[in-house]
N, C-alpha and C positions, 0 to 999 in steps of 0.2 A: 808904174802905178803912178794914180795920178795926185796932185796935191791933196784935194778933198778926201779923197780914200786914206791918205796917208793920215790927216789931221783928225780923222772919225776912228780910224784905229788906235791913234795915239789918245784921246780924249778915251775911250772905252778901256784902253788898257791904264789911265790911270784911276778910272771911276773904281773899275774892278779891284785894283790894289788896294784902294783903300776899304773898301769892304772886307778884304780880307785881312786885312791887319788889325781888324775891330773885335771883344766877347764877354760878358758878364755871367746851392741847393742842401738837416741832421740835428738840430739839436733845439737848446731851450733859451729862454729868455731872463732877463734880469727884472727890475722893476724902477721911476719918476723923473728927471730934468736929464738934460746933457751931460756933456764932457768926461773926460777919462785921466787916468793917472798916468803916471809912467811909462818910458818908453823900452819896447823890448824887441825893435829891429837889429838883431844882433849879428849872428854868425851865418856863415854861407850853407849851413847845412839843410836840410829840406826838412820841412817840420809837418806835422797835421793836427796843429794846436787848434780847439775848436774856435778860440778866438782870434785865430788867424795871427799876423807878423805886425806888428804895429805899435802905435801910442795908446791906442784904445784897449783898455783893460778892464774898465768897468764900466759901463754905460746905463744910465739911470733911465728908466723909462717914464713916461708919463702916463696917468691912468687918471680920468681919459685920456683920450688922443689932444693933444694941443691943435687946436683946427689951424690955427696960424699958421705952424708948422708944418702942416700938412697942405695946405695953400702955396707957402714958399716951394715944398717940396713937389709938387706939382708943376708950378714953372720952371724948376729946374730941370725935371722930367722932359718937360714939353720942349727944351732946347736942348739940353745934351745927352740924353738918354733914348726917346721916342723912337730916333732912326735904327736902332738896334735892339730896343726891348720892347715886347707887348704887355700888357698888364694881365694877359691870360697867361695859363701854362704852357701857351704856342710859342716856339723858338723861332724870331725872325733871324737877326744875323746871330745876336746873344740870345740864351735860356730867356723864357718867359719869365715874368716877376711873382706871379699868383704862387702863395706859398712859400716863398723866398724867406718870410720871417719865421716859418715853422722849419724849416729846413737849417738855417743858420743864426749862430748868436748875431745878436746886436753889435758886440764888439767886431765880430768877423765882417760883416756888413760895411762898417765905417772904415774898418783896416784896409779892406777890399778897395772901396771906391777912393780912399786917400793916398793910398800908399801900394797902386797898381801894380807898378812893374816889380818892386820886392816881393807882394804876394805872388805873381806869376812865378817868380823864379824860384822861390820857397815852399809855398805853401800847396801840398799837394793836393788838396781841394781844391784850388785856383787851377793848377794845373790839368786834372782832371775834365774840368770846365773846357779849357783849350781844347783839348782832345776830342772832347764832344762837339764842341762848336765847329774847331777847325780855324779858329781865329781866335787873336787876342784883342782882351779889350784895351784899347787907348787909355792913355793917362788923361782924363778929363780935368785935371789940375781943380779938384773941387777943393774949397776950406772947410774945416771942420764944422762949421754952420752948416754948410751947404749937406755935408753929408747926415750930419742930424736931422735935417728937415727931408731929406730924400729918405732916410729911415722910417721918421713919420709916415711919410706917405705911401711906403710901402708896407707899413702895419695898417693902415686905414684899406688899403688894397685887398689886405688879407682879413679883413672886416674885425682887426683888434681895437677894443675901447679904451 
C-alpha cells in the first residue's frame, strides 16, 4: 500500500468517525425573557420528562420575538449547528429544525443543548433521536445565553412571533 493511499484512507476514516459521532421533536410552550430555576440533574434512571433533565425548569419566552436574540442565535447556528442540522424538516446528520418548537418544550431544548451528554444518557426522547439519526450529538459547550439565543432562533424559524 502506498503512503498516499494510506494517508487518504486515514483522513477518510477520521472524517467519517467525526460524522458518525455527531445528532440533535411533542408538546407546548411557556411565555416572556430567559433564565431558569433549580437543578434537576439527578438520578441515573431514564426519564421521559417533557422538560428534559437539567437546570431549565421554567423558561420565559419573549413575545414578540427578541430580534437581537434571533440574530445572535443565527450566528451560533451558523458556526456550531449548520453542519449537522438544516432549518427545514429534512435530516442532514441530525434532524431538521423545522417544527422543533412545536414538538419540544423550551426547557427541553435548552436542557438538551446545554446538558447534551446527560440528556442522551437519561432522556428517552433524546435516546430515540440517536436511534433515528444513528449518531450522538456532540456537546457543543453552549452557555445558557447561547442556548437561549438558539431557542429564539428556532422559534423564529418556526414562524413564532
